[in-house]
GUMI-141845 format. One record per residue: x, y, z of N, C-alpha, C in turn. Coordinates in steps of 0.05 Angstrom, whole numbers, plus 32768, in hexadecimal, padded with zeros to 4 digits. Example, Ala and Ser with C-alpha at 12.3 -4.5 7.8 and 13.67 -1.06 7.14 Angstrom:
// GUMI-141845
81087F8E809C80F67FA6809C81087FBE809C;81017FD3808E81117FEB808F81028001809D;
//
This chain:
// GUMI-141845
80107FE88000800080008000801180198000;80288019800D80398030800D804180397FF1;804780257FE0804D802C7FC4803580377FB6;801D802D7FBC800580377FB0800080547FB9;8006805A7FD2800380757FDC801680887FCD;802E807F7FC88041808F7FB9803880947F9D;802D80807F90802380837F75800C80967F75;7FFB80957F897FE380A77F8B7FEC80C47F8D;800480C97F98800D80E57F9B801D80EE7F83;802280DD7F6F803380E47F59802880FB7F49;800E80FB7F44800381117F348004812C7F43;8001812B7F5D800381437F6D8020814E7F6C;8034813D7F6E804F81467F6D805681507F51;804B81437F3C804F814C7F21804481687F1D;802C816D7F27802081887F258031819C7F34;803A81967F4C804B81A87F5C806581AE7F4E;807081997F408089819D7F31808581B07F1A;806E81AE7F0C806881C17EF7806481DD7F02;805881E07F19805481FA7F25806F82067F2D;808181F57F37809B81FF7F3E80AA820A7F26;80A881FC7F0F80B582057EF780A982207EEE;808F82237EF28081823B7EE9808282517EFF;808F824A7F168090825D7F2C807582657F36;806382517F37804882567F3F803F82447F56;8053823C7F66804D822C7F7E803C823C7F92;802B822E7FA2801B823C7FB5802C824B7FC9;802382627FD3803282727FE5802C826A8002;803E82708015803A8268803180218274803D;80158265804F7FFE826F805F80068287806F;7FF6829B806F7FFC82B5807C7FF182B68099;7FE082A380A07FD382A480BB7FE5829980D1;7FDA829980E97FE8828E81007FE482708102;7FFA826281067FF98245810A7FFB823F8128;7FE6823481347FE8822B81517FFF82178154;800D8217816A80248206816E801B81E98174;802181D88161801881BC8163802681AE817A;804081B1817C805081A48190804781AC81AC;804481C681B1803C81CF81CB802081C581D2;800F81C281BE7FF381B981C47FF2819D81CE;8004818C81C58002816F81CC8015816781E3;8026817981EB80388173820280288170821C;8030815D822C8024815A824680378164825C;802C8172826F803D817D828580438167829A;80328152829B8038813C82AE802A812382A4;8034810B82AC802880F282A4800B80EF82AD;800380FD82C17FE880FB82CB7FD4810B82BA;7FDE811C82A97FCD812C82987FC2811B8281;7FA8811C827B7F9E810C82657FAC8112824B;7FB080FE823A7FBD810382217FAE8116820F;7FBC812681FF7FAF813781EB7FA0812581D7;7F89812E81CE7F7B811F81BA7F7B812D819F;7F87811F818C7F87812981707F70811B8162;7F5B812A815D7F43811F81517F4581228132;7F3E810C81257F44810B81087F2B810E80F7;7F2E811D80E17F19811F80CC7F21810D80B6;7F1480F680B47F1B80E180A17F0180D58095;7EFE80D9807B7EE580D0806E7EE680B48064;7EFE80A9805F7F01808E80547F1E80858059;7F22806B80577F3D806080597F3F8046804A;7F57803D80427F59802380357F50800C8046;7F54800E80607F4E7FF880727F307FF68078;7F22800D80787F06800E80807EF380158069;7EFD801E80537EEC8028803D7EE080438045;7EC88048803C7EBA806180427EB380608060;7EBA8076806E7EB48078808B7E9D808C808F;7EA080A480847E8B80B780877E8F80CD8072;7E7D80CE80607E7E80E3804B7E6880F78050;7E6C811080477E57812480487E5881368060;7E6A813180737E6D8142808A7E7E815A8082;7E75817280897E84818A80827E9C818D8095;7EB4819180897ECC8193809A7ECA81A880AF;7EBF81BF80A97EBE81D580BD7EAB81CE80D4;7E9681BE80CE7E8381B680E37E9081A180F5;7EA0818F80E97EAE817B80F97EC38188810B;7ED0819C81007EE481AB81107ED781B88128;7EBF81C381247EB181D0813A7EA981BB814F;7E9F81A481467E98818F81597EB081858169;7EC68181815B7EDE817881697EE8818C817E;7EE781A681767EF081BB81897EDF81BB81A2;7EC581B9819E7EB281BA81B47EB481A181C6;7EBC818B81BA7EBD817281C97ED8816E81D7;7EEB818081D37F04817E81E27F1C817581D3;7F1C817581B97F33816D81A97F4A818181AE;7F62817881AF7F7A818981B27F8381938196;7F82818181837F8B818681677F7881778155;7F79817E813B7F6A816F81277F7C81658111;7F7A814B810C7F89813E80F67F76813F80DD;7F81814880C77F70814B80AF7F7C813A8098;7F6E8126808F7F77811680787F748127805F;7F89812A80507F88813A80377F8D8128801E;7F93810F80227F9880FD800B7F7D80F67FFE;7F7C80F97FE47F6280F87FD67F5A80DC7FCD;7F6C80CC7FC27F6480B37FB57F5A809E7FC8;7F68809A7FDE7F6280857FF17F52808E8009;7F5580A880107F4980B280297F3380C78024;7F2D80CD800B7F1980E180047F1E80FC8012;7F37810380147F3E811C80217F438132800C;7F4A814A80167F51816080047F6081758014;7F73818280067F83819680137F7281AD801E;7F5C81B380107F4B81C980187F3E81C58033;7F3D81AC803D7F3181A780577F4081B6806D;7F5A81B9806A7F6A81C7807E7F6181E48080;7F5B81F180697F52820C806A7F36820E8076;7F2681FB80707F0A81FB807A7F0981F78098;7F1D81EA80A47F1C81E280C07F2E81F480D2;7F3A820980C87F4D821880D77F41822E80E9;7F27823480E57F1C824B80F37F1882478111;7F19822D811A7F14822781377F2D822C8147;7F44822F813A7F5D823681497F6C821E8154;7F638205814F7F7181EE81587F8881E78144;7F9F81DE814E7FB481D6813C7FAB81BF8129;7FB181C2810F7FA981AE80FB7FC1819E80F2;7FBD818480EF7FD2817380E57FCA816A80C9;7FDC817080B57FD78166809A7FE08149809A;7FCD813680977FD4811A80967FD281118079;7FE8810A806E7FEA81028051800480F3804D;800A80EC8035802280DD802E803680F08022;804680FC803380588112802B80758107802B;8082810A8014809D8100801280AE81107FFE;80A381287FF680B181387FE280B181557FEC;80C781647FE880C881807FF280B181927FE7;80A8818C7FCF8092819D7FC3807881987FD2;807481807FDD805D817B7FEE805E818C8008;807681908011807981A18029807181BE8023;807A81C7800B807281E28003805481E48001;804781CF7FF6802A81CF7FF5801E81D08011;802A81C28024802081C2803F802381DE804C;803981EB8046803F82058051802A821A8048;801D821480318008822780277FEE82238035;7FEC821180487FD3820C80577FD682158074;7FC0821480837FC2821C80A07FCC820680B2;7FD781F080A67FE181DA80B77FF681E380CB;7FF481D880E3800881DC80F8801A81C380FA;801181AD80EF8020819480EF801F818680D5;8032817580CF8034816680B6803E814A80BC;8031813680B08039811A80B5804F811280A2;8064810680AD807980F8809E807A80DB80A7;807A80C98094807980AC809B809480A08094;80A1809480A880BC808980A480BC8074808F;80A88063808F80A7804D807B80A28056805F;8097806E805C8093807A804280AC80888039;80BC8092804C80D480A1804680EA80968058;80F5807E80538108807280658124807D8061;812780978062814080A5805D814280BB8071;815380B98085815480CC809B815C80E88091;816D80E9807C817581038071815E81128065;814E810380558137810F804881228117805D;811D81058070810A810B8085811281258094;812C8128809A8135814180A7813181598095;81368156807B8132816D8069811581758068;81038162806680E78169806580DD8175807F;80E7816A809580DF817480B080E9819080B4;8102819580AE810D81B080B2810081C4809F;80FA81BC808780EC81CD807380D281D6807F;80C281C4808A80A881CA809580AB81DB80AE;80BE81D480C080C181E280D980CA81FF80D5;80D7820580BF80DF822180B980C7823380B5;80B0822780B18097823680AE8084823180C5;808E822680DB807D822280F3806C820A80F2;807281F780E1806381DE80DF807381C780EC;806981BA8101807781A4810D8072818A80FD;8087817A80FB8085816180ED8080814A8102;806B813B80FD80648124810D806F810C80FD;808380FF8108809080E980F9808680CF8103;807A80C080F0806C80A780F7807E808F80F4;807C807D8108808B806581098079804D810F;80848035810B8075801D81118085800A8124;80A0800C812280B07FFA813280CB80088139;80DD7FF9814680F6800481508108800E8139;81088000812381188008810C810F80238101;80F58026810080EA804080F880F28056810C;80F2804F812580F98063813A8116806C8137;8128805A813081448062812C814680768116;8138807281008139808580E9812C80A080F1;8116809E8100810980B78108811C80C88119;812A80BB812C813C80C9813D815480D4812D;815E80C5811A817480CE8109816B80E880FA;815280EA80F48148810180E58143811980F8;8146811581128142812B81258126812F812E;8115811B812980F8811D813080F58122814E;80E38133815680DC8138817280C0812E8178;80AF812D816480938122816880928107815A;808E80F28169808D80D7815F807180CD8160;806680C4814A804B80B7814A804F809A8144;8044808981558045806C8151802A80638146;802B8058812E8014804D8121801180308128;7FFB802981357FF6800D813C7FF07FFC8124;7FEB800A810D7FE47FFC80F47FFD7FFB80E2;80057FE480DA801B7FE180C780107FE880AB;801B7FFD80A080118007808680177FF4806F;80287FE18074802E7FCD805F80197FB7805D;800E7FB080757FFB7F9A80767FDF7FA38080;7FDD7FBA808D7FC57FC580997FBD7FB680B2;7FCE7FA480BC7FC97F9680D57FD07FA980EC;7FC07FA781027FC57FB981197FCF7FA98131;7FE07FB681407FEB7FA981587FED7FBE816E;7FD87FC1817E7FD77FD581927FEC7FD081A8;7FF17FB781AE80047FB181C380207FB981BB;80287FB581A280427FBD819980457FDB819B;802F7FEA8195802E800781988033800F81B4;8026800281C78029800881E48045800181EE;80517FEC81E3806C7FE481EC80817FF781E1;807D800181C98092801181BC8098802B81CB;8083803681D88087805081E5809A804E81FD;80A08036820580B48032821B80CF803E8213;80D4804181F980ED804C81EE80ED806A81EC;80D7807781F580D4809481F380EA80A28203;80F480B881F8810880C9820680FA80E18211;810780EE822580FB8104823380F6811C8220;8106811F820C8103813681FA80F0813181E2;80E2811A81E380D0811381CD80B3811481D6;80A1811981C38084811981C8807A810281B6;806A80F081C2806180D881B3804280D881B1;803980CF8199801D80CD8193801680B0818C;800180A581977FF7808B81907FE1808E817B;7FE3807E81657FD0808181507FC780658146;7FAE8065813C7FA1804D81317F97803A8147;7F80802E81427F74801B81557F6E80278170;7F6A804281707F61805081887F4380558186;7F34804481947F178043818F7F06804D81A7;7F12804E81BE7F02805481D67F13806081EC;7F06806982027F14807582187F2980638225;7F23804982267F36803782337F5080358222;7F4E803782087F66803781F87F76805181FD;7F69806782007F76808082077F85807E8222;7F77807282357F83806F82507F9B805C824F;7F9A8047823F7FB18035823C7FC980448230;7FC38054821C7FD98064820F7FE580778223;7FD4808482337FDE809682487FF08088825C;7FE6807182657FF58062827980108058826E;801080528254802980498247803E805F8244;8034807882438047808E8241804380A18229;802D809D821B802880AF8204801E80CA820D;802680DE81FE801E80FA82038003810081F6;7FFE80F381DF7FE680F981D07FDC80E081C1;7FC380E081BA7FB880CB81AA7FAA80D78192;7FAA80C8817C7F9B80D081647F8480BD815F;7F6C80C8815E7F5480B8815B7F4680C18141;7F4080AE81307F3380B581177F1980A68111;7F1C808D81087F05807E80FF7EF0807B8115;7EF88077812E7EE5807481447ED3808D8147;7EDE80A481407ECE80BD81437EBC80C1812B;7EC580B981147EB780C080FB7EA280AC80F2;7EA4809380FB7E95807D80EE7E77807F80F2;7E6D808C81077E50808E810B7E4580A88100;7E5680B980F57E4D80D280EA7E4880E880FE;7E5080E381177E4D80F8812C7E6780FA813B;7E7B8105812E7E968105813A7E9881148154;7E8A812A81577E8B813981707E8081298188;7E69811C81847E5D810B81997E7080F481A0;7E7C80E8818C7E8E80D281917EA680DB81A2;7EB180F2819B7EC880FC81AA7EC0810381C6;7EA8811081CA7E9F811881E47E9C810081F6;7E9380EA81EB7E8F80D181FB7EAA80C78205;7EBE80C781F47ED980BE81FC7EE480D08212;7EE280EB820D7EED80FE82207EE080FC823B;7EC580F7823B7EB680F682557EBE80DD8265;7ECA80C982587ED180B082667EEE80AF826F;7EFD80C482697F1980C482707F1D80CB828E;
//
């Protein structure tokens, strides 16, 4: 699937390459970007983890999840229900996302994470043109510490934090070589789509004091959030569980009320 994701982004990169030649690339966002890193940091282990609520309409593993919900309305619901940040799927072919969703969801003032398959500097320039405060980089998609560092530093020069996603210890080594400070552990192996929540909970034992860690995938209920907190995670990312019934705000409020 990772190769399929790269192929799906080829036309986007081709268009950006043409724009670069014509000197017509999108210009940087002029507004204020809320600080993603500060938003998800915990001051003590007893503090509940930050919740990154995700706007996701479809996925390869689940198919269609929820179509027809307005991004700005979902952002409002998440803000009112206690989300710390919002993750926004912008990949179009497999996740029914769009870059414009970031613009539609920025008025609530929560830090936004652009969640997509980003592995080219021109995609970072595209991200810089949006209100995103965070950008996802996936080690298994870009298993090159030098390139990961380049993409991360490029984004950070415009106030966008890079969330570097890993699945195992080998990925963690590369993430650290790239200088990553925000580590996201995906319980779902993107090569097979199999999930392993226990492996996710075990991996955080390797966390360093200067790192902020996010648990992602297979987070379905308050008990999963509590387990992630007890294991040492600073934040959790919840997507499908919030979106699948078409009432994402209510679903998030239920989880928050049980923490």
